[in-house]
C-alpha positions as a LaTeX table, in Angstrom:
\begin{tabular}{lrrr}
\hline
Residue & $x$ (\AA) & $y$ (\AA) & $z$ (\AA) \\
\hline
Met1 & 5.95 & $-12.29$ & $-20.15$ \\
Trp2 & 2.35 & $-12.26$ & $-18.93$ \\
Pro3 & $-0.33$ & $-14.33$ & $-20.69$ \\
Val4 & $-2.84$ & $-12.01$ & $-22.31$ \\
Ser5 & $-5.86$ & $-13.95$ & $-21.02$ \\
Tyr6 & $-4.79$ & $-13.35$ & $-17.43$ \\
Phe7 & $-4.43$ & $-9.61$ & $-18.06$ \\
Leu8 & $-7.81$ & $-9.36$ & $-19.75$ \\
Met9 & $-9.44$ & $-11.27$ & $-16.86$ \\
Leu10 & $-7.90$ & $-8.92$ & $-14.34$ \\
Val11 & $-9.00$ & $-5.82$ & $-16.26$ \\
Ser12 & $-12.55$ & $-7.11$ & $-16.68$ \\
Phe13 & $-12.72$ & $-7.96$ & $-12.96$ \\
Leu14 & $-11.64$ & $-4.44$ & $-11.99$ \\
Ile15 & $-14.20$ & $-2.92$ & $-14.39$ \\
Leu16 & $-16.91$ & $-5.08$ & $-12.84$ \\
Ile17 & $-15.98$ & $-3.91$ & $-9.31$ \\
Ala18 & $-15.87$ & $-0.32$ & $-10.48$ \\
Ser19 & $-19.30$ & $-0.54$ & $-12.10$ \\
Met20 & $-20.73$ & $-2.02$ & $-8.88$ \\
Leu21 & $-19.28$ & 0.79 & $-6.78$ \\
Phe22 & $-20.16$ & 3.74 & $-9.00$ \\
Ser23 & $-23.64$ & 2.71 & $-10.13$ \\
\hline
\end{tabular}
C-alpha cells in the first residue's frame, strides 16, 4: 500500500513538468 504523501508528490511533480512544457 503506497503512502499518500509519495503519491501526492509524484502528481504535483508531473503537473509542474506539464505546466512548464505547455506554457
